[in-house]
N, C-alpha and C positions, 0 to 999 in steps of 0.2 A: 320277664318278657313273656308275652302270650302270642300264640300264632292261631289265626282264625282262617279257615278255608271254606266253611259253609257259607254260601251266599256271596263269596268273594274272597280275595286274598288280602289279609290285613296283618301287619306286624305291629303289635301294641307294646310300647315300652313305657317306663316311668316318665319319660319326657314326651310322650305322645307317639303317634304313628311314625314308623321308620319307612324310608323310601328304599325299596328294593326294585331295581329296574333291570330289564333285560331278561330274555327267556332263560339264558344260562344260569344266572344267579337265582332266579325264581325256582328253576327246576332243582338246583342243588339244595336250596333250603327246604323245599318240599320233600325231597327224597330223604334228607336227614331227619326231618320232623316225623316222618312215618315211623322211624326207629328211634324216637327220642330217648336219650339216656344210654344208648349203646353205640359201639363203634361200627361204622359202615365202611366196608372195605373199598379200596380204590376200584377194584374190578367190578363190584356190584354197582358202584356209582357210575362208572363209565358205561356199563351195559344198559343202565336205565336212562341215563342222560342222552346217550347217542346210540340208540338201538340199531339204526340203519347205516349211519355214516360216521363212524368213530374217527377222531383226529389221529394224526400220525403218532403223537405222543400223549396218550390220554392222561398220564399222571401230571405232566407239565400243564396241560389244559385245565385239569382240576385245580392245581395249585394256583393258577392265574385267576380262576373263578372264585376260589376261596379267599384269595387276597382281596379282591374287589368287594366280596360279600362282607368281609370283616369290617371294612370301612363304613358300612351302612348299619351294622348291628352294635349293640352295647359290648363293651370289652368282656372277653372271656366266654362269649356265647358259642363261638365256633372254635373247637379245640382239635389240634392235630394230634393224632394218636398213632401208635405203630400199625402200619398197614392201611390207614384210612383216616377218617374224621369222626368226631363224636360231638353232637350238639349238646351243650350244657343247658338243656331244657327238660323239665319234668314232663311226663306224659299227660299230667293233669293240665299243663299249660298249652296243650295243643288240642284244639276242639275235636279233630277227627280221631285222634288216639284216645281221648277221654270218652268219646262216643263209642268206639269199639270196645273199650274196657268195660263200659257200663252194659253194653249188649252181651258181652261174654259173661259178666256176673249175673245178668238176668237169666241167661240160659242155664246157669249152674245153680241158681237159687231156688228155694222152695216156691211153690206156686203163690203163696201168700205174699212173698217179697218180690217175685219176678215182675209183676205188673208195675210196681212203683219204680223199680230200676229201669224198666223199659220206658216208662214215662219220662224219667230224668234224661235218658238218652235221646228220646224224640224231641225234647225241649231244645237240645243243641242243634237239631236239624232245621235251621232258619232259612235255608235255601240250598239249591243244588251245590254239591261240593265242587270247589275249584280245583282243577289240576293243570299242570303246565302243558298239557296236550299230548302230542305223539309220544308213545313210550310208557304212558301211565294209565292206559285204559284199565289195567288190572286193578288199580286202586279204586277207581270209580265203580267197577263191577263188585268188588268186595264190600264197599260201603252200601251199595244198593241192596245187596243180599242181606246185610246186617239190618238195614232199616226195615225191610220187609218182615224179617223175623221179629224185630222189636214191636212192630205194629200188631203182629199176631199175638204176641204175649200181652200187650197192653189191652187188646180187645177183649181178653178173657175177663177183665174186671168191669163190673157195672159202673164203678166209680170213674174208671177211665173213659167209658163210653159217654158219660155225662160231660166229662171235661172236654172231649173231642168236639162236642157241639158248641164250644166256645173257642174258636181258633184265634191264633195270634193276630193282633190288629196292625202290626207293622209288616207290610208286604215284603217277601223275600226278594233279593236282588236277582234279576233275570240274567244279568251278565256281570262279570267281574269289573270292579272299579279300576280305572286306569289313572294313575297319577293322583293328584289332589292331596298328597300326604301333608303338605304344609297347611292347606286350608282346613283339613280335618283336625290337625293339631291346634290350630288357632280357635276353631269352634270349641274344642274340648277345653282349652284354656279360658276362653271367655265365659263358658257356662259354669266354670268353677267359682267365678266371682260375680257374675252378672245374672240377673233374673230374666231379662229379655234380650235375646240375641237374634238379630235379623241378618239372614243371608241375602245380600243385595247384589244384583247384577242383571245383565241383559237376558232376554229370553233365549233359551237354548243353551245356556252356559252350564247347566247341570246343578242348579240350586236344589231342586227336589231330590235328586240322587244323593247329594251330600247330606241333606237333612235326614233322609230315611236311613242312610248309613249311620248317622249319629244316633238316631232313635233306636236302631237295632242294638246298639251298645248300652243303652240305658236299661236299668232293671225294671222300670215301670214307665213305659212310654205310651202316649195317646196321640194318634194321628188324626188330624182334622183336615180333610181335603176340601179346600174352598173354591177350587176352579169351577165346579158345577153349581155353586151356591149363588143365589141372587141376593141382592140387597134386601135386608129385612129378615133373612132366614139364617143368619149366622149363629144365633144362640141355639137354634134347633139343630144345626149341624154339629155344634160343639157337644150338645147334649147327647145326640146319637152316637158320636164317637166315644164319649165317656161310657155310655151304656154298653157298648160293645167290648169295652176294656175292663171295667170294674165289675166284679161279680156282685150279683144282687145281694148276696148274703153279707157283703162287706160295705154296703151302702144303705142309706135310709130309703125305704120304699116311698115312691112319690104318692102324695095325697091329692085328692081332687082340687083343681084350681091352682096348683103350683106351677109357676112358669118354668120354661126350659132353663132360664138363667138360674133360678133358685134350685132346680134339680141338680144342675152342675155343681153349685156350691155345696149342697148337701152331700153329694156323692164323693167329692174330693176333699171335704173338710178333714184337716189333720193329715192328709196323705202327702208324701214326698213323691212327686211325679214330674215327668217332662212332657209337655204338650207341644206338638208341632202344629202350627197354623200355616198350612202350605198354600201358596199362591194367593197372596193378599191384595195384589195391586189393583184388581178391578173393583174391590170393595174396601179400599184402603181406609176410608174414614170410619166405617163401621168396624173394621178389623182393629183399628186403633182403640176404639171405645171398648170392644170386647177384651182386648189385651189389658187395658188399664183396669177394668173391673176385676178381671181374674187375678191380677197381681195384688190389687188392694184387698181382696177377700180371702185369698189363699196364700198365706206367707211361705208355705213349703213348696209351692208350685214354681217351676221354671218354664219359660216359654221360648221356643225356637220358632222363628217365622221365616218364610221365604217370600220375597217381594221384589218387584222391579223398581220400587221407590220406598223410602223409609216410612215407617208407620207414624213417626212423630210423637212417640210416647216418651215421657220423662224417664231417663235411665236407660234408654235403648242403646245397646251396643251393636256394632256391625262387624261382619266378615265379608269383605268384597269378594265376589266370585266372578272372575273375568274369563277370558279365553284360556285354553290350555297352553302351557308352554310348548315350544316347538317339538321337543322330543316326545312329550306325552301325546300331543296331537297326532304326530306321525304314527305312534304306537297304536292309538285308538283306531285310526283309519285303517291301518294294516290289519288289525284284528278283525274289524268288521268286514273288510274285503274278503278275508279268509273265510269268515262265517257265511258270506253271501254266495261265494262261488266255489268254496272248498279248496281253493289254492291261494297261497299267500301272495304278497307283492314280490315280484321277481326283481333281480338286480337291475334288469333293463328298465323296469317300471319305477324304480326307486325315485328318480328325480321328478317324474311326473306326479307321483304320490305326494312328495314333499310340497310341490307347487300347489297341488289341490288343497292341502291342509293350510298352506299360507293364505291362499285366496279366500278360503272360508273362515279366516280369522281365528282358527283353532276352536271354533264353537262346537261343542260335542254333538248337539242335535244336527247341525248342518253336516258334520262329518258322517254321522250315522246315515242321514238321508242320501248323501253322495255315495257312500260305500254300498248301500243297498242297490244302487244302479249297476254295480259291477256284475250283477246276475245276468244282465243283458247287454252291457256296454263295456268296451275296453276303457282303461284308465285314461288313455289319450282322448277318447271320445267324451268322457266325463269332463276332462279338463277343458276341452273346446266348448262343451255345452254350458260351462259356467259363465260364458258371455251373456247368457240369459238365465241366470241361476234360478230365478223364480219359476220359470217354465220347466226347468229340469228337475228341481228338487221337490218332487211331489210323490205321493204314494207311500207315505210312511206306514208303520204297522197298523193293521185294522183295529187292534185293541187300544191303540194310543188315543189320547184325547184329540179332538179335531184340530186344536191349535198346534198340535205337535205332528200333524201328518204332512204338512207342507211348509216350506220355508216362508212363503208369503203369509200363511195363516199365523205363523209364529209372531211376525211383526204386526200383522193386522190387530192382534190382541192388544198390543200397546197403542197402536194408532187410534183405536176407537176411544181410548180414554183421554186423548189430547184435546186441548182447547184450540180455537181457530188460530190464535197467535203461535201456539206451540207447533201446530202443523205447518204453518208458514215457515217457522224457524227451521224445522226439520228439512223441509224442501230446500231452503236457502243453503243450509250447510252442505247439501249434496253438490253444489257448484263450487265449493271451496275444497279442493282435493287435499290441501294441507291442514284442513280445519281452520279455526278462527282463533287468532291470538286473543288472550283474555283482555289485553290492553286495547284491542281493536273492536271488541264485541259491542261496546256502546255505539260506536260509529256505524257498524253494520245494522244493529237494531234500529237506530234512528233513521237510517236510509230506507229501511223497509217499513217504517212506521209501526214498529213493535215495541213492547215494553222492554226495558233494559235488562230485566232479570230473566228473560225468556230462555237464554241458553243455559243458565244455571238450572232452570226448571227441567230442561231435557236431560241434564246430568242426574238430577234427582230421580228421574223416571228411567234411568239406565239406558237411554237411547243415545247418549253422548257421554264422554268422559272428560274430565279436566286433568290434564297431565302435562308437566313441563311447561306450564304457562299457556296452554292452548286448550280450546274446546275441540275435541275430535270425535269421530264416529268410526265404528267398525265398518269395513268395506261393504259388508252385507247390508247394514242399515243405510249406508250412503247410497247404494244402488237402489234400495227401496225408495228412499227420498227422491232420487232422480226419476224413478218411474212415476211416482205420484205427481212430481212436478210436471212431467210431460203430459200427464192426464189432465192437469189443472188448466192448461192453456196459458199459464203465467210464466213460462220458462224464459221467454225473451226479456221480460221486465226484470226478473231475478238476476239473469246473467248480466244485463246492463248495469244493474245496481252493484253487482260484485266487481265489475270492471271499474266503475267510478270510485268505489270505496278503496280498492287496491291502488288506484292512481293517486288519490289523496294521501293515503298512508305512505306510499312509496316516496312521494315528494317531501313529506314531512320528515321521513327518515334519511332522505338523501342529504339534507343539511347537516346531519350528525356524522356523515362519513368523513368530513374534513375537519377533524379536531379530536379532542380527547375521548369522545364517545363513539369512536369508529367501530369498536368491537360490538358495542350494543346495537349499532345500526346494522352491521353485517349480519349479526345473529337474526335480526328481523328479516332481512332479505333472504337469508338461508332458510329460515323457517317458512317463508311464503313463496318459495321458488315456483312450486307448481301452481299456486294460486295466481301468481303474476303471469305465468305462461298461459293459463286458461283464459285470463282476462285479455291478454294480447291476441290470442286466437279468436276470441269472440269479436274483438274490435275489427280484426282483419276480415272475418266472415261477414259482419254486418256493415263493413265500410264506415265504421265510426271513427273518422279521422281525429276528431277533437279529443275524445277520451284516449284513443291510441297514442296521440302525440303526448298527452300528459303522462301516460304510463311509460312511454319510451324515455321521456325526460327524467322521470323518477328513477329509472333503472340504469341510465347511461354510465354513471360513474362506477357503479358496481361492476358492470360489464367491462369497463376499462381496467379497473383494479385487477379483476380476475382474468383479463385477456380473453373474454368470451366473445370473440369477434363473430362467431357463428350466430349469436343472438343479436349482436349490435348491428351488423351490416344489413340483414333483412329488415329490421325494424326501422332503421334510418332511411333505407331506400323507399319504404312506403310513404315517408313524409318529406322527401326531398323537394317536393313542389309546393309545400304549404307556404303561405305568405309569411314574410319575416316581420310579423306584427306582434310578436310576443317573445318573452325571454325563453320559453320552452322551444319555440321554433328556431330561434337563433342558436341555442346551445345544441339542439339535435342536429341541425344542418352543419354547424361548425365542427362538432366531433365526428360527424360522418366524413367530412373532408380530411380531418386529421387521421382518422382510422384508415382511409384510403392510402395514405402515405405509409402507415405502420404495417398494414397487411400486404401491401403490394409485393414485398420481397419474399413472402412466404412461398415455398415451393419453387424458388428461383425466378419469380416473376419480377415485374418492374413496378415502381411506385405509380399510383394514379393520383392525379391532381387536376382540379378544374380551377384555373387561376382566376377567371372572371367571377365565378361563384364565390370563391374565397374572398375576394375584395368586397363583394356585396355583403357577405355575412360579417366580415370584419367591421365594416361601417355600421351595420345594424347592431352589432354587439356592443359598440361604444355607448349605446343608449341605456345600457344596464350596468353601470359601474359598480353597483353594490352586489351583483351576482358573481360569486367566486369563479364559476365556470365561464360565464360570458366574459368576465374580465381577463380570463386566461386565453380564451378563444381569439380575441381581437389581436393581441400582439403576435401570437403564434402564427395565425393565418397571414398577417401582414408580412412577417419575415419570410414565411414559406413562399408567398407569392413573389416577393422580391428575389428570393433564391431561385425559384423556378424559372423566372425570366432570364436569369444570369447563368443558368447551368450550361456547361459545355461538355464535350466528350472527354476533355482532359481534367475535369473537376467533378468529383462525386456530388450528388445532389445534397447530401447531408451537410456540406460545408455552409458557412455563413450564419448559422444560428449562434449568435454571440451572446455574451452576458450583458444584459442591458445596464445602462447607467442607473445609479441610485435615483436620480431625478425622474427617470422614466418609470421606475417601479413604484415610486412614492404614492401616486394616486390610487393604486390598486389595493384590494384587500390583502392582508398579510399572507393568507394561505396562497392566494394567487401569485404573490411575489415568490414564495417558496417554490411553487411548482415551475414557474418560468426559470428560476435559477437551476432547478434540478434538470430540466430539459436542456438547458444550455450546457450543464456539466456533462450530460450524456452525449450531447452532440460533440463537445470538445474531446471527450474520451474516444468517440468513434473516429474523430479527425486526427487523433494522435497529438492533440494540442494539450500537453500536460500542464502548462502554466494556466491556461484558461480552465482546464478541468479542476485544478486545485482551488482556484479562486471561486468558481461557481459552486462547486460541491460544498465548500465551507459556508458560503452564504446561504445555500439551501438548507444545510443542516442546522444552522443557527436559527433560521426563520421557522422551520418546522418544529424545532424544540420549543420555540417561543409560543406557538399556537397549540402545542400539545398534540400534534398529529403523529401518531405512532407509525403509520404506514410511510408517510413522507420522510420521517426521521430515519427509518430503516433503509429506505432506498437511497437517500442521500449518503448514508453511511456506507452502503455498498460501493458507491462511486468513490468515496473517500478511501475505502480499502484498496481499490484498484490503483489509486494515485500513490498510496504508500507502497504498494507492491512494486510499482514501476520505479520507485526511488530506492528500492532495496530495504525498506523498513518493514520487514516481514512480521516481526512480533507485534508491531502496532496494527498491521493489517489483519492478522489473525484474531487479535483481541476484538477489533471492531466487528469482524464477521461473526464471531461467537456471540457477541452481544446482539447482533442483528437477528440471529436465528430465533431467539426468544421472542423478539418483537414481531417477527413475521408469522410465527405459529398461530394458526387460527385466522389470520388475515388473508393469506394467499393459498393457492392450491398446493398439493403435494409436489407437483412438478416445479413450481416456483421455489419451494423449499429445497428440492433436490438441486436446482440450479445454484442456489446460494451455498448449499453444502458442497457442491462441486468446486465452487470458487475457493472455499476454505481448504479443500483437499489439495488443490493445485498449489496453494501457499505452503502447506505442509510438505509437499513433494519438493519444493524449492529449498525448504529448510532441512531436507534429508530425513524427516521423521516419517519413514515409510510405514512402519508398523501401526502408528497412530492413524495414518491416512487410511490404511486398510480397514481398521476398526470402524472408522466413520463411514466408509463406503458400505460396510455390512449393515449399519444402522439405516442408511439411505435405502439400501436394497429391500430391507424388510418393510419399511414404510411404503415404498413404491409397490411392492407385491400385495400388501394389505389393501391398497386402494386400486389395484389393477390398473395403474397409470402407465401407459406406454411412454408418455412424454417424460415422466420421472425416470423410467428405466433407461431412457436415452442418456440422461445425465449420469446415471449410475454407471452405465457401460463406458461412457466417456471418461469419468473420473478413474474408474478401475483401470482402464487402458493406460492412462497417464501415469498411474502408479507403477504398473508393470514395465512400461518403457523406461521410466527412471531407474527401476531396479534391475534393468538389463535382463528381463524375462520376456523375450519377444513372443514365445508361444502363448504364454498366459495373456499377454496384451492382445494378441489376435483373437484369442478365445473370448476375451471381454468384449471386443468389438463385435464378434459374431453373436453375442448374447443380446445385442440391441434389438428390440422388437422390429419385425418387418413393417414396412409402411413409413419408414423415416423420411421418405421423399417429401412428406408434408411438414417436416420439421423445418425451422428456419435455416436458411442456407449457411449461416455462420456455423451451426453445429454440425451440419453435414460436411462442411469443409474441415472442421477440426478433427472429425473422425478420420478423414482421409489423411490428414497430416500425421496423426498418431499411427495409422496403419503404415504410412511410409517409413517412419522411424523404426517400427518393429521389423519391417521387411529388410531395412538396411542392416539391422542388427543380425539378421539371418543371412546377410550377404546376397540377397535376392534383388540385384540391382535393376534388372529390367522390369520386374513387377513393381518395384518402388517408383520407377520413372513414370509409368502410367498412372499410378495413384497420386503422385504429387501434381502431375499435370491436371488431373481431374479436380483435385481439391483446390488448387490455386485458381482455376477457372471459376469455381463456385465462390471462392472468397472475393474475387473481383466484382461479382454481382452485388455484393452486400454493401460496398462502400464503408465497411467496418475496418478502420485502420489497424487496430490491434490484431484482428484476425488476419488481415493481409500481411502484417508484420510477422506473425507466427508462420504463415505460409512461406514467406521469403526466407526466413531462417531455416525452415525445413528443406526448402529447395537448396539452400547453401550446403546443408548436410549431404544431400544427394550429389550435388556437383563436386563436393570434396571427395566423396567416395568414388566418383567416376574419374578422378584424376584431373579435374578441371579447376585448379586452384584459383586462377584469375576470375573465372566466372563465379565461383563460390564466394570470392571476396566481394565482388560487385553485388551479389545477392544479399550478402550479410549487410553491406552498406545500405542497400535499399530497406532492409528490415529495420535498421537503426533509425534511418531517416523517417520512415513511416510511423514508427512507434514514438518518436519524439526525443529519444535519448538511448544511450547504450544501456540495455537492461542486464546489468551484471548479476542480478539475483537469479536469472535464468541460467542454469548450469550449461545448457546447450549453447546459448549466445556467448557466455563467458569463455567456454572452451574454443569455439570457433574464432572468437576475436583474438585469443592468445595464440592460436595456431596460424591464423591467416592475416590478421589486421583487417581493415575495411576502408573502402572509399565511401564517402558520404556526400555526393554531389546533390546539393539542395535543389538544383534546378531541373533534376531529372523529371520527365513527365510521368504521370500516373495512369495514363490510359492503358487498357488491357494489352494492346498490340505491342507497345514499347516494353512493358513489363515482361511479357512472355519472351520477347526477343532477347532482353537482357539476361533472362534466366536460361536461355538456350533450350527452352522446352517446345518451341515450334508452335 
């Protein structure tokens, strides 16, 4: 292993550069390297690593640093010794100690030998020595004293003065390299086997920095800077670089009339060297020709190139240079902020600094430009200024090339090389926030009148990237494209085109949502979520009802699957007045009416329904029998309108959705038949009609399995599991629920998965498998926390409370309920009611009768608003518990009877119901009314 600190911090191993990250690990390795081969005591290490603010336990802190450092270094390099640590590294393997040893030998040597030793030492000084910063100023001072002495010794020799007029051609690093160890290792690996390696990536990614770092490690490197070179002058630039590197005595002197190309061949004939062709993109054709000729004529020469697009030479190998990983981007920004204002990023500023690095895509040059602003702006002001990043990020170093002094100039350099079609494509990609799917790219190109290969061309030029099946741009490039688009005056046309393409693609993928390709279709919608939102916003802004209707139609079923009513309701409201003259209009208006029924009860509200509009839409839907959604809309709205007319205060609105006869379903598409059966099963479940629930869920399950619809199969199975649970067949119910979970993963939200998981937990509780139920809740809790889903955490809290109530741990149950995120008033009333029922049981276990009375009253009132019979049944049996504890056995018996009647049967798999029935018996008057006043009077809750 070798350690290099001149010009930057590098750890070279046999396997390539090693990654040592973090100031603590860097400082520990640096301090040990200074005394390579000897033991450095704990006290010395602690004094140097923490000169001003030592930790409470320095030895423990050192052990922790050493443990982490060992993981990054080859085995056996860091050795624990009595009283401290010893690096198993020779002084010759550390450039600064080798430098110091050579200077010492030069001081002690005779004058005839001193100059040569001093020259050897000076050859190691390829840049300013890197140190970890605070606490190591003395090392830098010692090294600068040594280099001054070495220069004096070397200057005494005439030979040395001659050599000094031929300085190194690889410029030293001005600042230490941050990160990029993987890329450096890959460059090293490629150059071992390939003769032309091109570092390719977007402007500002640091290609030149990595190329120069590689050149510094080569024994014979030639750097050809092509950025200032115009077309036709490349051979002259190469010849000049060769002349600065190769001593005249080692090359054939040029004769009159010899071309620059021939002089290069003569000078490098037979030499093994590495030539860097830096910044080839603006002269890429000529650079490719030069590279080809060099490789053909000089078999020992290797070429390293940097470019924003490939040279296109046979045998060319690549190392992609993209944005810095998050940790390295944060570190680079923090270092440059400290350099700009002499103070680092504070703990209070950390989150803002991370956000800045993310918004700048981890591009090193952009981070450098932003950090430089810290001289005059706070980090919060820099963050705010990134809203117009091209105006903010100006004023780079005066010595930098003009294209590296501002963020705009960086991309202008690439823009100038683009064709008209490529510029249009770059501007168009700016209005696709999610990028463009590879499968959709031809449609976008056709709509814009561009060649189909245009997006691949942007990838070749490092202005876009192809990843995970999508063409995407860095945010900085996207904002540049948006700015150019605004300047072009073509923004309206491009945005209208984006909306039309998204509408066409959405409708083509909508058809795949109902069948065996549902996951493929959902993946498309997930990948284009922001694209679709942008298209819908544009339609709303421009009042483009036709395209907006098509977009809404294409997205409706996804919104229904994911219960994204916040998207569905506003979009359908915008189109509720469109004429019913198309399948899209019929489906949009029909699902809007159905959604009104579904979302009306959220937050304790009432269902909304326009009976006259429903009948009109139902009649229009009959004109589209081949449409799966239109075929579903018609019978659902017809039955809903009939039900709405017949509703009374004593009959919940959800009743009367029955299982259609086979003859009624036969004309409909098979998927539509399955959905209607599923809805009938859910309605029967809510009505407590177990017989109808069983028949409808079975038919729905069989139909969805036939058409291969994974979503429909899973949800039909959930209803089947409820039916098995009500009949006491708990093992069968649990098996179905576990099979469902695999089917639902990736199809529904984490909240829906948590609801399904909660259903399985309740079955386990009934089976007495409390420990297993707790394990499942912890899995649910981690998934909900990872997604920061308040809705999922509601289900987690509910399931956890049910477990603890069953386990007779009332304090733990109340703690679980308290963990439910605030704002659950927007949760469906069913769940808010269930929370109150569980709270009541926990309070009763603590003998807090009066507190429990208020809780059951509140929960039961919420349950009655839902018309959900299983929830009402749960409330009635919880009320029976309270009444029994209050000594009102007769009222408790009547409440239990109500629970049995509403549920549809005596649910003996529920331990609470079973126990109450054994102790009390129950009356089950089937004619008892179900209105709220009668129920509350029966329960004696006032």
